[in-house]
N, C-alpha and C positions, 0 to 999 in steps of 0.2 A: 650430352655433357652433364646435365643436371642429375639424371639418375645415376650416372657413374660416380658423381661427387657424393651423393647421398649414400651410395653403397660403400664408398671408401670411408666415409665418416662412420658408418655402422661398423665396418671391420675394425677401424682404429679404436672405437669405443669398446667393442667386444674384447679386443686384445687387451685393452687397458684394464677392464674389469676382471678378466681372467687372470691377468698378471697380479692384480691386487689380491684376489682371492687366493691364488697360489702362494703369494708371498706371505699372507696372513697365516695360511695353513702351515707353511714351512716354518715360520717363526714360532708358531705355537708348538709344533713338534720338537723343534730344536730347544725351545725354552723348557718343555717338559723333560727332555732327555738331560738337560743341564740341571734341572731343578731336582730330579729324583735322587741323585747321589748327595746333594748338598742341602737336603731338607733340614737335617740336624744343625748344620752350620748356620743356615739362615735363621733357624729358630734361636740359636744362641746369640747371633748378631742382633736379632730383634729384641731379645731380653737385655742385651748390653745397651741398646739404644734407648730402651724404656727407662733404664736406671738414670 
């Protein structure tokens, strides 16, 4: 019972960390794809916010 429980906890923790890493990687890729076309727009928005 105890080894099975510890194995289950390890599997859940591993899946949790893998999901966090994959989500962070996906978010970074999506953010990069969204950011590349709108670099000029974000720069102009930054200038407008600075004024």
